[in-house]
Kinemage of the C-alpha trace (Angstrom):
@kinemage 1
@onewidth
@group {chain A} dominant
@subgroup {mainchain}
@vectorlist {calphas} color= white
{ca met a 1} P 1.530 -87.427 88.371
{ca leu a 2} L -0.886 -87.524 85.422
{ca gln a 3} L -2.208 -90.899 86.548
{ca arg a 4} L -2.933 -89.521 90.019
{ca leu a 5} L -4.701 -86.526 88.474
{ca tyr a 6} L -6.835 -88.803 86.326
{ca gln a 7} L -7.768 -90.927 89.346
{ca thr a 8} L -8.758 -87.812 91.274
{ca glu a 9} L -10.893 -86.594 88.391
{ca glu a 10} L -12.547 -89.996 88.056
{ca lys a 11} L -13.370 -90.075 91.765
{ca thr a 12} L -14.762 -86.538 91.580
{ca leu a 13} L -17.131 -87.335 88.724
{ca leu a 14} L -18.289 -90.579 90.325
{ca trp a 15} L -18.839 -88.776 93.643
{ca ile a 16} L -21.009 -86.180 91.927
{ca gln a 17} L -22.947 -88.980 90.253
{ca ala a 18} L -23.473 -90.875 93.493
{ca his a 19} L -24.207 -88.013 95.884
{ca met a 20} L -25.484 -84.968 94.010
{ca arg a 21} L -27.703 -86.142 91.192
{ca arg a 22} L -31.419 -85.588 91.753
{ca thr a 23} L -34.271 -85.592 89.248
{ca trp a 24} L -35.096 -81.922 89.761
{ca leu a 25} L -31.454 -80.874 89.800
{ca thr a 26} L -30.786 -82.780 86.594
{ca phe a 27} L -33.532 -80.779 84.896
{ca val a 28} L -32.026 -77.526 86.200
{ca met a 29} L -28.506 -78.484 85.113
{ca lys a 30} L -29.733 -79.377 81.616
{ca cys a 31} L -31.345 -75.954 81.323
{ca ile a 32} L -28.239 -74.209 82.619
{ca thr a 33} L -25.890 -76.059 80.291
{ca cys a 34} L -28.079 -75.038 77.338
{ca leu a 35} L -27.228 -71.422 78.117
{ca gly a 36} L -23.668 -72.169 77.053
{ca asn a 37} L -24.542 -73.925 73.791
{ca gly a 38} L -22.703 -72.129 71.007
{ca gly a 39} L -22.277 -69.057 73.194
{ca val a 40} L -25.792 -68.013 72.129
{ca phe a 41} L -26.720 -66.676 75.577
{ca trp a 42} L -23.664 -64.437 75.728
{ca leu a 43} L -24.055 -63.305 72.116
{ca thr a 44} L -27.654 -62.371 72.904
{ca ile a 45} L -26.406 -60.196 75.755
{ca ala a 46} L -23.890 -58.647 73.353
{ca leu a 47} L -26.654 -57.946 70.832
{ca cys a 48} L -28.807 -56.299 73.501
{ca ser a 49} L -25.890 -54.141 74.641
{ca phe a 50} L -25.600 -52.608 71.159
{ca trp a 51} L -28.867 -50.775 71.808
{ca phe a 52} L -27.143 -48.761 74.556
{ca pro a 53} L -24.307 -46.487 73.369
{ca ala a 54} L -22.529 -46.728 76.731
{ca tyr a 55} L -22.258 -50.522 76.417
{ca arg a 56} L -21.443 -50.989 72.744
{ca ile a 57} L -17.819 -51.619 73.662
{ca thr a 58} L -19.061 -54.356 76.004
{ca gly a 59} L -21.010 -56.027 73.215
{ca thr a 60} L -18.127 -55.780 70.771
{ca ala a 61} L -15.708 -57.249 73.307
{ca ile a 62} L -18.059 -60.151 74.071
{ca val a 63} L -18.387 -60.989 70.378
{ca leu a 64} L -14.609 -60.825 69.953
{ca ser a 65} L -14.041 -63.049 73.006
{ca gln a 66} L -16.473 -65.640 71.662
{ca ile a 67} L -14.556 -65.692 68.399
{ca phe a 68} L -11.329 -66.276 70.338
{ca ser a 69} L -13.001 -69.124 72.243
{ca val a 70} L -14.285 -70.815 69.099
{ca ile a 71} L -10.949 -70.562 67.307
{ca phe a 72} L -8.557 -71.505 70.101
{ca ser a 73} L -10.609 -73.687 72.465
{ca asn a 74} L -12.938 -75.492 70.091
{ca gly a 75} L -10.977 -75.267 66.880
{ca ile a 76} L -7.344 -75.737 67.882
{ca leu a 77} L -6.870 -77.142 71.396
{ca lys a 78} L -9.674 -79.694 71.298
{ca asn a 79} L -8.380 -81.224 68.076
{ca val a 80} L -4.693 -81.013 68.939
{ca ile a 81} L -5.049 -82.583 72.412
{ca ala a 82} L -7.926 -84.890 71.333
{ca arg a 83} L -8.887 -85.962 74.849
{ca pro a 84} L -11.749 -88.497 74.956
{ca arg a 85} L -14.931 -87.639 76.826
{ca pro a 86} L -15.203 -88.990 80.419
{ca gln a 87} L -17.838 -91.610 79.607
{ca glu a 88} L -15.428 -93.205 77.134
{ca thr a 89} L -12.838 -93.915 79.821
{ca ile a 90} L -14.906 -94.182 83.022
{ca ser a 91} L -17.122 -97.231 82.648
{ca lys a 92} L -19.272 -96.485 85.708
{ca leu a 93} L -20.074 -92.909 84.666
{ca cys a 94} L -23.522 -92.297 83.181
{ca ile a 95} L -23.912 -89.328 80.861
{ca leu a 96} L -27.165 -87.400 81.266
{ca ile a 97} L -27.327 -85.693 77.873
{ca arg a 98} L -26.545 -86.695 74.314
{ca arg a 99} L -22.831 -87.292 73.894
{ca pro a 100} L -21.042 -84.285 72.325
{ca arg a 101} L -19.316 -85.147 69.075
{ca asp a 102} L -16.127 -83.195 69.688
{ca phe a 103} L -13.278 -83.857 72.104
{ca ser a 104} L -13.272 -83.071 75.809
{ca phe a 105} L -10.374 -80.687 76.546
{ca pro a 106} L -10.914 -77.821 77.147
{ca ser a 107} L -14.560 -77.100 77.950
{ca gly a 108} L -15.877 -74.746 75.283
{ca his a 109} L -18.966 -73.941 77.346
{ca thr a 110} L -16.758 -72.840 80.234
{ca ser a 111} L -14.314 -70.944 78.061
{ca ser a 112} L -16.952 -68.851 76.307
{ca ser a 113} L -18.875 -68.239 79.541
{ca phe a 114} L -15.912 -66.998 81.565
{ca ala a 115} L -14.737 -64.860 78.651
{ca ala a 116} L -18.055 -63.017 78.610
{ca ala a 117} L -18.269 -62.856 82.411
{ca val a 118} L -14.844 -61.199 82.685
{ca ile a 119} L -15.897 -58.533 80.201
{ca leu a 120} L -19.194 -57.893 81.984
{ca leu a 121} L -17.363 -57.641 85.300
{ca gln a 122} L -15.065 -54.994 83.875
{ca thr a 123} L -17.547 -52.916 81.889
{ca thr a 124} L -20.965 -53.109 83.568
{ca pro a 125} L -22.362 -52.449 87.068
{ca leu a 126} L -21.013 -54.788 89.719
{ca trp a 127} L -24.306 -56.625 90.271
{ca leu a 128} L -24.557 -57.531 86.595
{ca gly a 129} L -20.936 -58.632 86.450
{ca leu a 130} L -21.317 -60.829 89.529
{ca leu a 131} L -24.539 -62.316 88.148
{ca ser a 132} L -22.790 -63.190 84.897
{ca leu a 133} L -19.929 -64.758 86.849
{ca ile a 134} L -22.375 -66.900 88.854
{ca ile a 135} L -24.013 -68.037 85.615
{ca ala a 136} L -20.595 -68.894 84.168
{ca val a 137} L -19.718 -70.965 87.260
{ca leu a 138} L -23.054 -72.789 87.086
{ca ile a 139} L -22.551 -73.553 83.400
{ca ala a 140} L -19.084 -74.903 84.179
{ca phe a 141} L -20.406 -77.076 87.016
{ca ser a 142} L -23.249 -78.376 84.844
{ca arg a 143} L -20.686 -79.922 82.491
{ca leu a 144} L -19.320 -81.970 85.402
{ca tyr a 145} L -22.763 -82.816 86.762
{ca leu a 146} L -23.946 -84.083 83.385
{ca gly a 147} L -20.791 -86.159 82.929
{ca val a 148} L -19.480 -84.629 79.709
{ca his a 149} L -16.229 -83.087 81.009
{ca phe a 150} L -13.367 -83.829 83.367
{ca pro a 151} L -12.688 -81.253 86.118
{ca ser a 152} L -9.434 -80.213 84.437
{ca asp a 153} L -11.358 -79.495 81.216
{ca val a 154} L -13.508 -77.041 83.127
{ca val a 155} L -10.673 -75.451 85.117
{ca cys a 156} L -8.540 -74.887 82.022
{ca gly a 157} L -11.606 -73.687 80.128
{ca ala a 158} L -12.175 -71.064 82.829
{ca val a 159} L -8.541 -69.911 82.687
{ca leu a 160} L -8.663 -69.677 78.905
{ca gly a 161} L -11.941 -67.784 79.082
{ca ile a 162} L -10.431 -65.219 81.436
{ca ile a 163} L -7.523 -64.802 79.021
{ca phe a 164} L -9.844 -64.433 76.010
{ca gly a 165} L -12.006 -61.871 77.786
{ca ala a 166} L -9.013 -59.829 78.901
{ca ala a 167} L -7.450 -60.063 75.435
{ca ala a 168} L -10.639 -58.807 73.789
{ca leu a 169} L -10.780 -55.789 76.107
{ca leu a 170} L -7.094 -54.987 75.652
{ca leu a 171} L -7.321 -55.276 71.868
{ca leu a 172} L -10.319 -52.963 71.683
{ca arg a 173} L -8.663 -50.467 74.040
{ca phe a 174} L -5.508 -50.530 71.917
{ca val a 175} L -7.462 -49.896 68.727
{ca leu a 176} L -9.717 -47.190 70.176
{ca glu a 177} L -7.117 -45.322 72.214
{ca gly a 178} L -4.279 -45.709 69.766
{ca gly a 179} L -6.413 -44.633 66.865
{ca trp a 180} L -3.731 -45.442 64.320
{ca leu a 181} L -5.558 -48.428 62.873
{ca leu a 182} L -8.803 -46.493 62.497
{ca gln a 183} L -6.904 -43.594 60.965
{ca lys a 184} L -5.182 -45.848 58.450
{ca ala a 185} L -8.495 -47.449 57.543
{ca ala a 186} L -10.067 -44.011 57.106
{ca asp a 187} L -7.124 -42.836 54.958
{ca trp a 188} L -7.388 -45.951 52.797
{ca leu a 189} L -11.143 -45.547 52.317
{ca asn a 190} L -10.702 -41.864 51.538
{ca gly a 191} L -7.994 -42.641 48.996
{ca ala a 192} L -10.111 -45.374 47.424
{ca phe a 193} L -13.056 -42.992 47.178
{ca val a 194} L -10.914 -40.355 45.463
{ca his a 195} L -9.626 -42.901 42.928
{ca ile a 196} L -13.143 -44.134 42.233
{ca cys a 197} L -14.339 -40.587 41.640
{ca arg a 198} L -11.438 -39.926 39.260
{ca phe a 199} L -12.089 -43.177 37.438
{ca thr a 200} L -15.789 -42.433 36.982
{ca ser a 201} L -14.956 -38.926 35.745
{ca tyr a 202} L -12.497 -40.414 33.251
{ca ile a 203} L -15.153 -42.814 31.964
{ca lys a 204} L -17.579 -39.953 31.447
């Protein structure tokens, strides 16, 4: 089963290399894949959203989802599974960018992109959400086009991203609607302030 999957993935990457690669398209794909580097594009959107009170929850959720992606996709799963990059196992595949230093599974670019896209789909006007989803799909495809990921890396990265985005929204909703965590934090800060005031009065 796994061997058949690997053969299918190998054929897919070699087909893309043989039939889709063009000089102009390679330039476009390199630009698109840069949007997913370190989640900077999505964090920039989050930063911009903080300027608008109605979308501060959106920005906070995006930041939280990117943290989830870094921890679980890049930090844990990549190193636990330790899957080699495609060019290390497919001799005929030519990589079009500098070889990434980390492992292949899952695709961090895809994970972070879909996490942000899910949040934007849920919290912003439909046109903006759909645009973000298209960008996420293009970033995911660019990883295949450039030869740095297997198809399953990208598919699983997308699934994980959807989970991270949904988890970020649910966590924020739980905190904001429940209110108990904020109340406890406020009570603790208030108590600490009172003790500090008493301590300073005692010193005087």
